[in-house]
C-alpha positions as CSV (number, residue, x, y, z in Angstrom):
1,M,0.0,0.0,0.0
2,T,1.2,3.5,-0.9
3,I,0.0,7.0,-0.9
4,A,-1.5,7.5,-4.4
5,P,0.4,10.1,-6.5
6,L,-1.8,13.0,-7.5
7,R,-1.9,15.6,-10.2
8,K,-3.4,19.0,-10.2
9,V,-6.0,19.3,-13.0
10,T,-7.4,22.6,-14.1
11,L,-10.4,22.7,-16.4
12,C,-11.8,25.7,-18.3
13,G,-15.0,25.9,-20.3
14,A,-18.0,27.9,-21.2
15,Q,-20.0,29.4,-18.3
16,Y,-23.3,27.9,-19.6
17,E,-21.8,24.4,-19.4
18,K,-20.8,24.7,-15.8
19,T,-23.5,22.4,-14.4
20,A,-22.9,19.8,-17.1
21,I,-19.2,19.8,-16.4
22,L,-19.7,19.4,-12.6
23,E,-22.3,16.7,-13.1
24,A,-19.8,14.7,-15.3
25,L,-17.0,15.0,-12.8
26,Q,-19.4,14.0,-10.0
27,A,-20.4,10.9,-11.9
28,L,-16.8,10.1,-12.5
29,G,-16.0,10.5,-8.7
30,C,-12.2,10.8,-8.8
31,M,-11.5,14.5,-8.1
32,H,-10.8,16.4,-4.9
33,L,-11.9,19.9,-5.6
34,I,-9.8,23.0,-4.8
35,A,-11.7,26.1,-4.0
36,L,-10.9,28.9,-6.4
37,R,-12.8,31.5,-4.4
38,P,-13.6,32.1,-0.7
39,P,-14.9,29.0,1.1
40,P,-18.7,28.5,0.7
41,A,-21.1,27.5,3.3
42,E,-21.0,23.9,4.6
43,I,-22.8,21.3,2.6
44,E,-25.3,20.7,5.4
45,D,-26.4,24.4,5.1
46,I,-27.1,24.0,1.4
47,A,-29.1,20.8,1.8
48,P,-32.9,20.9,1.9
49,A,-34.5,21.9,5.2
50,D,-36.3,18.5,5.4
51,A,-33.1,16.5,4.9
52,A,-32.6,16.1,8.6
53,A,-36.1,14.8,9.1
54,A,-35.6,12.3,6.2
55,K,-32.4,11.0,7.7
56,K,-34.0,10.6,11.1
57,A,-36.8,8.7,9.5
58,L,-34.4,6.4,7.7
59,R,-32.5,5.7,10.9
60,F,-35.8,5.0,12.6
61,L,-36.7,2.3,10.0
62,T,-33.2,0.7,9.4
63,V,-32.9,-0.5,13.0
64,V,-36.0,-2.7,12.6
65,P,-35.0,-6.4,12.4
66,N,-36.4,-8.7,9.7
67,R,-37.3,-5.9,7.2
68,R,-40.0,-6.4,4.6
69,R,-39.1,-7.1,1.0
70,Q,-37.9,-3.8,-0.6
71,I,-39.9,-2.0,-3.2
72,V,-37.5,-0.7,-5.9
73,R,-40.1,0.9,-8.2
74,D,-43.0,3.0,-7.2
75,P,-43.9,5.9,-9.5
76,G,-46.3,7.3,-6.9
77,F,-43.9,7.4,-4.0
78,D,-43.9,10.8,-2.4
79,V,-40.9,11.1,-0.2
80,G,-42.1,14.2,1.6
81,R,-45.5,12.7,2.6
82,F,-43.7,9.4,3.5
83,V,-41.3,11.3,5.9
84,E,-44.3,13.1,7.4
85,T,-46.0,9.8,8.0
86,V,-42.9,8.2,9.6
87,S,-42.3,11.3,11.8
88,A,-45.9,11.1,13.0
89,L,-45.5,7.4,13.7
90,M,-42.3,8.1,15.6
91,Q,-44.2,10.6,17.8
92,R,-47.1,8.3,18.4
93,L,-44.7,5.5,19.4
94,R,-42.9,7.8,21.7
95,E,-46.1,8.9,23.4
96,A,-47.5,5.4,23.7
97,G,-44.2,4.2,25.1
98,D,-44.2,7.0,27.7
99,H,-47.8,6.3,28.6
100,R,-47.0,2.6,29.0
101,D,-44.1,3.4,31.3
102,F,-46.3,5.7,33.3
103,L,-48.9,3.1,33.8
104,E,-46.4,0.4,34.7
105,N,-44.9,2.7,37.4
106,R,-48.4,3.7,38.6
107,I,-49.5,0.0,38.9
108,A,-46.3,-0.8,40.8
109,E,-47.1,2.0,43.2
110,V,-50.8,1.2,43.7
111,A,-50.5,-2.6,43.8
112,P,-49.6,-2.9,47.5
113,W,-52.9,-1.3,48.5
114,G,-54.9,-3.7,46.4
115,D,-57.7,-2.9,44.0
116,M,-59.2,0.1,45.8
117,V,-62.5,1.3,44.4
118,F,-63.3,4.7,45.9
119,P,-66.9,5.1,47.1
120,P,-68.8,8.4,46.6
121,L,-68.0,11.2,49.1
122,D,-71.6,11.3,50.4
123,R,-71.3,7.6,51.5
124,L,-68.2,8.5,53.6
125,K,-70.0,11.6,55.0
126,G,-67.4,13.9,53.5
127,R,-64.4,11.9,54.6
128,R,-61.6,10.8,52.3
129,L,-59.0,8.1,52.2
130,W,-55.3,9.0,52.7
131,F,-52.5,6.6,51.9
132,Y,-49.1,6.1,53.5
133,R,-46.2,3.7,53.1
134,L,-44.9,3.3,56.6
135,P,-41.6,1.6,57.4
136,L,-42.1,-1.3,59.8
137,R,-39.8,0.2,62.3
138,H,-42.3,3.1,62.7
139,L,-45.4,1.0,63.4
140,K,-45.3,2.1,67.0
141,T,-46.2,5.6,66.0
142,L,-49.7,4.4,65.1
143,K,-50.6,4.3,68.8
144,D,-50.6,8.0,68.9
145,C,-52.5,8.5,65.6
146,A,-55.8,10.4,66.2
147,Y,-57.3,9.3,62.9
148,P,-59.0,6.0,62.0
149,W,-56.5,3.8,60.2
150,Q,-56.2,0.4,58.6
151,I,-53.2,-1.6,57.4
152,V,-54.3,-3.1,54.0
153,G,-50.9,-4.6,53.0
154,R,-47.5,-5.4,54.2
155,D,-44.1,-6.7,52.9
156,N,-40.7,-7.2,54.5
157,R,-40.0,-3.4,54.6
158,F,-43.3,-1.4,54.7
159,A,-46.8,-1.4,56.0
160,Y,-49.3,0.0,53.6
161,L,-51.7,2.2,55.6
162,V,-55.0,4.0,54.9
163,L,-56.2,6.9,57.1
164,I,-59.7,8.3,57.1
165,A,-60.2,12.0,57.5
166,P,-62.2,14.9,56.0
167,D,-59.1,16.9,55.2
168,E,-55.5,16.0,54.5
169,P,-53.8,15.1,57.8
170,P,-51.0,17.4,59.0
171,D,-47.4,16.5,58.0
172,N,-46.5,15.4,61.5
173,V,-49.2,12.9,61.9
174,L,-46.9,10.2,60.7
175,P,-43.1,10.2,60.2
176,V,-43.5,9.7,56.4
177,P,-45.1,11.9,53.7
178,R,-48.4,10.9,52.1
179,T,-48.4,8.6,49.0
180,H,-50.4,9.8,46.0
181,V,-52.1,6.8,44.4
182,G,-54.5,8.6,42.1
183,A,-58.3,8.1,41.6
184,K,-58.2,5.1,39.3
185,P,-58.4,1.7,40.8
186,L,-55.8,-1.0,40.1
187,S,-58.1,-2.9,37.8
188,A,-58.8,0.1,35.6
189,L,-55.0,0.9,35.4
190,K,-54.4,-2.7,34.2
191,E,-57.1,-2.5,31.6
192,E,-55.7,0.8,30.4
193,L,-52.2,-0.8,30.2
194,E,-53.5,-3.6,28.1
195,D,-55.1,-1.2,25.7
196,V,-51.8,0.7,25.4
197,E,-49.9,-2.5,24.8
198,I,-52.2,-3.4,22.0
199,A,-51.9,0.1,20.5
200,L,-48.1,-0.3,20.7
201,E,-48.2,-3.6,18.8
202,E,-50.2,-2.0,16.1
203,L,-47.8,0.9,15.8
204,R,-44.9,-1.5,15.7
205,A,-46.6,-3.4,12.9
206,Q,-47.0,-0.2,10.9
207,R,-43.4,0.6,11.4
208,H,-42.4,-2.9,10.2
209,G,-44.6,-2.4,7.2
210,M,-42.9,0.9,6.3
211,T,-39.5,-0.8,6.2
212,R,-40.4,-1.9,2.6
213,Y,-39.7,1.7,1.5
214,I,-36.2,1.9,3.0
215,Y,-34.6,1.6,-0.4
216,L,-36.7,4.3,-2.0
217,L,-36.1,6.6,0.9
218,S,-32.4,6.0,0.7
219,V,-32.4,6.7,-3.0
220,N,-34.2,10.0,-2.5
221,L,-31.8,10.9,0.3
222,A,-28.8,10.1,-1.8
223,E,-30.1,12.2,-4.6
224,A,-30.7,15.1,-2.2
225,D,-27.1,14.7,-0.9
226,N,-25.9,14.6,-4.5
227,R,-27.7,17.9,-5.3
228,A,-26.3,19.5,-2.1
229,S,-22.8,18.3,-3.1
230,L,-23.2,19.7,-6.6
231,A,-24.4,23.0,-5.2
232,H,-21.4,23.1,-2.9
233,A,-19.1,22.4,-5.8
234,E,-20.6,25.2,-7.8
235,Q,-19.5,27.7,-5.1
236,Q,-15.9,26.5,-5.5
237,T,-15.4,27.4,-9.2
238,R,-14.1,30.6,-10.6
239,D,-16.6,32.4,-12.8
240,D,-15.1,35.1,-15.1
241,G,-17.7,36.4,-17.5
242,R,-18.5,33.7,-20.0
243,I,-15.6,31.4,-18.8
244,V,-15.7,29.0,-15.8
245,A,-12.6,27.4,-14.3
246,L,-12.4,24.6,-11.8
247,Q,-9.4,22.8,-10.2
248,G,-8.8,19.7,-8.3
249,W,-6.5,16.8,-7.4
250,V,-6.8,13.6,-9.4
251,P,-5.0,10.3,-8.9
252,E,-2.6,9.5,-11.8
253,D,-4.5,6.4,-12.8
254,A,-7.7,8.4,-13.2
255,L,-6.2,11.2,-15.4
256,S,-7.2,9.5,-18.7
257,A,-10.9,9.5,-17.6
258,V,-10.8,13.2,-16.7
259,E,-9.0,14.0,-20.0
260,A,-11.7,12.1,-21.9
261,I,-14.4,14.2,-20.3
262,A,-12.5,17.3,-21.1
263,E,-12.1,16.2,-24.8
264,K,-15.8,15.2,-25.0
265,Q,-17.1,18.6,-23.7
266,G,-14.4,20.7,-25.4
267,L,-12.7,21.9,-22.3
268,A,-9.2,23.3,-21.9
269,C,-7.3,20.9,-19.6
270,L,-4.0,21.6,-17.8
271,V,-2.3,18.8,-15.8
272,E,0.5,19.8,-13.3
273,A,2.6,17.9,-10.9
274,P,2.5,19.1,-7.2
275,M,4.7,22.1,-6.6
276,P,6.9,22.4,-3.5
277,D,4.5,24.9,-1.9
278,D,1.4,22.8,-2.7
279,E,-0.4,20.7,0.0
280,P,-2.1,17.9,-1.9
281,P,-4.6,15.7,0.0
282,T,-3.7,12.1,1.0
283,L,-5.3,9.2,-0.7
284,I,-4.2,5.8,0.6
285,E,-4.3,3.0,-1.9
286,Q,-4.9,-0.4,-0.4
287,P,-6.6,-3.7,-1.2
288,E,-10.0,-4.3,0.2
289,G,-8.8,-6.7,2.9
290,M,-6.8,-3.9,4.6
291,A,-9.7,-1.6,5.2
292,A,-9.4,-2.1,8.9
293,G,-5.8,-1.1,8.9
294,R,-6.6,2.0,6.9
295,D,-9.3,2.9,9.4
296,L,-6.9,2.5,12.3
297,T,-4.3,4.8,10.5
298,L,-6.8,7.5,9.7
299,F,-8.5,7.3,13.1
300,Y,-5.7,9.4,14.7
301,Q,-3.9,11.2,12.0
302,V,-3.9,11.5,8.2
303,P,-0.4,11.1,6.9
304,D,1.1,14.0,4.9
305,Y,1.0,13.5,1.1
306,R,4.9,13.6,0.9
307,S,5.2,11.2,3.8
308,W,4.5,7.4,3.8
309,D,1.7,5.0,4.5
310,P,2.1,3.4,7.9
311,T,-0.8,1.0,7.6
312,I,1.0,-2.4,7.4
313,I,3.5,-1.5,10.1
314,L,0.7,-0.2,12.4
315,V,-1.4,-3.4,12.0
316,A,1.6,-5.7,12.6
317,S,2.9,-3.8,15.6
318,F,-0.6,-3.5,17.0
319,C,-1.1,-7.2,16.9
320,V,2.3,-7.8,18.6
321,F,1.6,-5.2,21.3
322,F,-1.9,-6.6,22.0
323,A,-0.4,-10.1,22.3
324,M,2.3,-8.9,24.7
325,I,-0.3,-7.2,26.9
326,V,-2.8,-10.1,27.1
327,A,0.1,-12.6,27.4
328,D,-2.0,-15.8,27.5
329,A,-2.5,-18.5,24.9
330,G,-5.8,-19.6,26.4
331,Y,-7.3,-16.1,26.0
332,G,-6.0,-16.1,22.4
333,V,-7.8,-19.4,21.7
334,L,-11.0,-18.0,23.3
335,L,-10.8,-14.9,21.1
336,L,-10.4,-17.1,18.0
337,L,-13.4,-19.2,19.0
338,L,-15.5,-16.1,19.4
339,L,-14.5,-15.0,15.9
340,V,-15.3,-18.4,14.5
341,F,-18.7,-18.4,16.3
342,N,-19.5,-15.0,14.7
343,W,-17.8,-15.8,11.4
344,R,-20.8,-15.4,9.1
345,R,-22.2,-12.3,10.9
346,L,-18.7,-10.6,10.5
347,G,-18.7,-11.4,6.8
348,R,-21.7,-9.5,5.6
349,S,-19.7,-6.6,4.2
350,S,-16.2,-6.0,2.9
351,T,-15.4,-3.7,5.9
352,A,-16.7,-6.4,8.3
353,R,-14.5,-9.0,6.6
354,A,-11.5,-6.7,6.9
355,Y,-12.0,-6.4,10.6
356,R,-12.5,-10.1,10.9
357,R,-9.1,-10.7,9.3
358,L,-7.6,-8.2,11.8
359,G,-9.3,-10.1,14.7
360,V,-7.8,-13.4,13.4
361,A,-4.3,-11.9,13.2
362,I,-4.7,-10.5,16.8
363,A,-5.9,-13.9,18.1
364,L,-3.1,-15.8,16.4
365,C,-0.4,-13.5,17.7
366,T,-1.9,-13.8,21.2
367,I,-1.8,-17.6,21.0
368,V,1.8,-17.6,19.7
369,Y,3.1,-15.2,22.4
370,G,1.1,-17.0,25.1
371,V,2.8,-20.3,24.1
372,L,6.2,-18.6,24.2
373,V,5.5,-17.3,27.8
374,G,3.8,-20.6,28.8
375,S,0.6,-19.2,30.0
376,Y,-2.8,-21.0,29.5
377,F,-5.5,-19.2,31.4
378,G,-2.9,-18.5,34.0
379,A,-1.7,-22.1,34.3
380,A,1.7,-23.4,33.3
381,P,2.1,-26.3,30.9
382,P,2.9,-29.7,32.4
383,P,6.6,-30.3,33.0
384,G,8.2,-32.3,30.2
385,S,5.3,-31.8,27.8
386,R,5.7,-30.4,24.3
387,L,4.1,-27.1,25.4
388,A,6.6,-26.8,28.2
389,A,9.4,-27.3,25.6
390,M,8.1,-24.3,23.6
391,K,8.1,-22.0,26.6
392,L,11.1,-19.6,26.0
393,L,10.1,-16.7,28.2
394,S,8.6,-16.0,31.6
395,V,6.6,-12.9,32.6
396,Q,8.0,-13.3,36.1
397,D,11.6,-12.9,34.8
398,F,11.6,-9.1,35.4
399,P,15.1,-8.3,34.0
400,T,14.6,-10.2,30.8
401,M,11.0,-9.0,30.1
402,M,12.1,-5.4,30.8
403,R,15.0,-5.8,28.3
404,I,12.6,-7.2,25.7
405,A,10.1,-4.4,26.2
406,V,12.7,-1.7,25.9
407,T,14.3,-3.4,22.9
408,V,10.9,-3.6,21.2
409,G,10.4,0.1,21.9
410,A,13.8,1.1,20.6
411,L,13.3,-0.9,17.4
412,H,9.9,0.5,16.9
413,V,11.1,4.1,17.2
414,C,14.1,3.3,14.9
415,L,11.7,1.8,12.3
416,A,9.7,5.1,12.4
417,N,12.9,7.1,11.8
418,A,14.0,4.8,9.0
419,M,10.6,5.1,7.2
420,I,10.6,8.9,7.4
421,A,14.2,9.0,6.2
422,Y,13.2,6.9,3.2
423,A,10.2,9.2,2.5
424,H,12.5,12.3,2.7
425,R,15.4,10.7,0.8
426,G,17.4,13.3,-1.0
427,R,16.9,15.9,1.7
428,R,19.4,16.7,4.5
429,S,16.8,16.0,7.2
430,A,16.8,12.3,6.0
431,V,20.4,12.0,7.2
432,A,19.3,13.4,10.6
433,H,16.7,10.7,11.0
434,V,19.3,8.0,10.2
435,A,21.5,9.7,12.9
436,W,18.7,9.4,15.4
437,I,18.6,5.6,14.7
438,A,22.4,5.5,15.5
439,V,21.8,7.4,18.8
440,I,18.9,5.1,19.9
441,V,20.8,1.9,18.9
442,G,23.9,3.2,20.7
443,A,22.0,4.0,23.9
444,L,20.3,0.6,23.8
445,A,23.7,-1.1,23.4
446,L,25.0,0.9,26.4
447,W,22.1,-0.2,28.5
448,L,22.2,-3.9,27.5
449,A,26.0,-4.0,28.0
450,D,25.8,-2.3,31.5
451,L,28.1,0.6,30.2
452,T,31.2,-1.7,29.8
453,G,32.7,-4.0,27.2
454,P,33.1,-3.8,23.4
455,A,29.3,-3.3,22.9
456,A,29.5,-0.3,25.2
457,R,32.4,1.3,23.3
458,T,30.4,0.8,20.1
459,G,27.4,2.4,21.8
460,Y,29.5,5.5,22.8
461,G,30.7,5.8,19.2
462,L,27.2,5.6,17.7
463,I,25.9,8.2,20.1
464,A,28.7,10.6,19.4
465,A,28.5,10.2,15.7
466,G,24.7,10.4,15.8
467,F,24.6,13.7,17.7
468,G,27.3,15.2,15.5
469,T,25.3,14.3,12.4
470,I,22.1,15.6,13.9
471,L,23.8,18.9,14.6
472,L,24.8,19.3,11.0
473,F,22.0,17.8,9.0
474,S,18.7,18.6,10.9
475,S,18.0,21.6,8.8
476,D,16.8,21.7,5.2
477,R,17.5,25.5,5.1
478,A,19.2,26.6,1.8
479,V,22.7,28.1,2.2
480,K,22.8,31.3,0.2
481,R,24.8,33.5,2.6
482,P,27.5,32.8,5.1
483,R,25.1,33.4,8.0
484,D,22.9,30.6,6.7
485,W,25.5,28.1,8.0
486,L,25.0,29.6,11.5
487,L,21.2,29.3,11.1
488,R,21.5,25.6,10.1
489,L,23.8,25.0,13.0
490,F,21.2,26.7,15.3
491,D,18.5,24.4,13.8
492,G,20.7,21.4,14.7
493,V,21.1,22.7,18.3
494,R,17.4,23.0,18.6
495,S,17.0,19.4,17.6
496,L,19.3,18.0,20.2
497,P,16.7,18.2,23.1
498,R,14.7,15.5,21.2
499,A,17.1,13.1,22.9
500,M,14.9,13.4,26.0
501,N,11.9,12.6,23.9
502,A,13.6,9.6,22.5
503,F,14.5,8.4,26.0
504,S,10.9,8.8,27.3
505,D,9.3,7.4,24.2
506,V,11.4,4.2,24.4
507,L,10.8,3.8,28.1
508,S,7.1,4.2,27.4
509,Y,7.1,0.7,25.9
510,L,7.7,-0.7,29.4
511,R,3.9,-0.7,29.7
512,L,4.0,-3.8,27.5
513,F,5.9,-5.6,30.3
514,A,3.8,-4.1,33.1
515,L,0.4,-4.8,31.6
516,G,1.4,-8.3,30.5
517,L,2.6,-9.0,34.1
518,A,-0.6,-7.6,35.5
519,S,-2.7,-9.8,33.2
520,A,-0.7,-13.0,34.0
521,S,-0.8,-12.2,37.8
522,L,-4.6,-11.7,37.8
523,A,-5.1,-15.0,36.0
524,V,-2.9,-16.8,38.5
525,T,-4.7,-15.1,41.4
526,F,-8.1,-16.2,40.2
527,N,-6.8,-19.7,39.8
528,D,-5.5,-19.7,43.4
529,L,-8.8,-18.3,44.7
530,A,-10.7,-21.0,42.9
531,T,-8.4,-23.7,44.2
532,S,-8.8,-22.4,47.8
533,A,-12.6,-22.3,47.5
534,Y,-12.6,-25.9,46.1
535,R,-10.5,-27.2,49.0
536,S,-12.2,-25.3,51.8
537,L,-15.9,-25.7,50.9
538,P,-16.8,-29.4,50.6
539,G,-19.7,-30.0,48.2
540,L,-20.2,-26.3,47.3
541,G,-16.5,-25.9,46.5
542,V,-16.9,-27.1,42.9
543,L,-19.6,-24.5,42.2
544,A,-17.7,-21.7,44.0
545,A,-14.5,-22.6,42.1
546,A,-16.3,-22.7,38.8
547,L,-18.0,-19.3,39.4
548,I,-14.6,-17.7,40.5
549,L,-12.9,-19.1,37.4
550,L,-15.7,-18.0,35.0
551,F,-16.1,-14.5,36.5
552,G,-12.4,-13.9,37.1
553,H,-11.1,-14.9,33.7
554,A,-14.0,-13.1,32.0
555,L,-13.0,-9.9,33.9
556,N,-9.3,-10.4,33.2
557,L,-9.9,-11.0,29.5
558,G,-12.1,-7.9,29.3
559,L,-9.4,-5.8,31.0
560,G,-6.8,-7.4,28.7
561,I,-8.8,-6.5,25.6
562,M,-9.3,-2.9,26.7
563,S,-5.6,-2.5,27.7
564,G,-4.4,-4.2,24.5
565,V,-6.5,-1.9,22.3
566,V,-5.9,1.3,24.1
567,H,-2.2,0.9,24.8
568,G,-1.4,-1.1,21.7
569,L,-2.8,1.8,19.6
570,R,-1.4,4.5,21.9
571,L,2.2,3.3,21.3
572,N,1.6,3.6,17.6
573,F,-0.3,6.8,17.6
574,I,1.9,8.7,20.1
575,E,5.4,7.3,20.1
576,F,5.6,5.8,16.6
577,F,3.7,8.6,14.8
578,N,5.7,11.2,16.7
579,W,8.9,10.1,15.0
580,G,7.6,8.6,11.7
581,L,4.8,11.1,10.8
582,P,5.8,14.5,12.2
583,K,3.4,16.3,9.9
584,E,-0.3,15.8,9.4
585,G,-2.0,15.9,6.0
586,T,-5.6,16.3,4.8
587,A,-7.8,13.5,3.7
588,F,-8.7,13.1,0.0
589,R,-12.4,13.8,-0.4
590,R,-13.9,12.6,-3.6
591,F,-16.4,14.8,-5.4
592,A,-18.7,11.9,-6.3
593,R,-22.3,10.8,-6.5
594,K,-23.8,8.6,-3.8
595,E,-25.3,5.4,-5.1
596,V,-27.7,3.1,-3.2
597,Q,-27.8,-0.7,-3.9
598,P,-31.2,-2.4,-3.6
């Protein structure tokens, strides 16, 4: 995968053909437009006022499972009226759902007093019923109550009390406030709830029936977006009397198609290579199977056009870092089984299949690293077994694991410098990036050799040579006057403090060791707890041990996945990108039509 080479294309034609030219380019869908006049309003401001309601209606229908068969042709389909119908249905469903929730809460509040049917006031001689939910510990306060009362219900916490009085009793008659139960009896509330549930079923059936128009609604929305995009593009051209000019970036492999449009419509076409002061957008070319890696790359930063595509290295290093953080072959097998169990569901689209491949790579790396450290759900392999023979590392060997983590970090940062040096080949700054590799490798050799021996002397030499080269080659400033040499030297001096950044960035990879140790320690701890429960609780020990193992390892796996994703990506986005992608670019945005598949 590479960053696609682009060319700046300028097209000029007659003003009256402006719309036709833009429509042809929009259908082609390979140009990133360059504004030739002040920036226009955002696309969303140009879109029709009812576009938001239509998109909301589409989301409302697309979440319905088991959609109806799609209608692809309906000459009488009125999208405006349909959106109004869906919006009204949404409102009725919301109101019915709120009413149902209200009734359920009211029934739960009234149920302890039973099905109370209130008699007319004249039968009670002007007296009324007042309801209280009295905690059992306050029952003794009823001895001093001056009003007639009756307990009509009781549970393990409250006594449900009814007082009879012509007016509301004062607040101090009981140590709790009065409960409002409403005028409707429990039976009437239940009947009303049943009616609301039936109405909700009918509304849901209407919603399910409307799903057959999802395709037609999507087509109309896409067409509205296309019109808005076209209107936005019309505000980026330069109109000079009877001439219109537009400009944009086009991938090299699409130039022939643009030139064919220019020839067909009689347009003047100028194709130029990017100039040094141009800032072309970045278009990453990749196979379909690497869409997940592309998304990970663009999630944090868009590489600069003159830089390089880090997708493959990011995916590979992310898988390795994830494996080192989880550090258990059993968890890797479990992740792989989860992927296999959801294999078909994760294969419904090309993007989902790309993420499925990434998941398989992560699971396999976790299994391999778990075998190397000899951890299987926190348990060690049996002595003398084949699995024990494949154990080459131990997470409890602190010195060795720290050396591995720091070495991995140093190599990762060196790889970033090597890639940016290759991308900037032919420039003086590329030599400076190679010098930083020498400094990092020299410092690593010093640390591994404990500052003595032949390796240490080599390390001192690499550090000295690296810093000297950085001092002289960190600047791409042109030398036209004698003082420019001093300015270049000053730029080199300003680069030397990055040595502290290199030191801290490499040490940041110690988190691989720390998090891997934490994951392994938690797994062992849960195993020990389960063993203790099994031995100390005859009979119930098996159930207790099983629950501890199930809950403990599920929790540890969840923490491991979160740590692996967050810190595995962080080491790439922060430390690696800091050295390998010092400048951010802009994403290539195609001026293209939206198409909807039935």
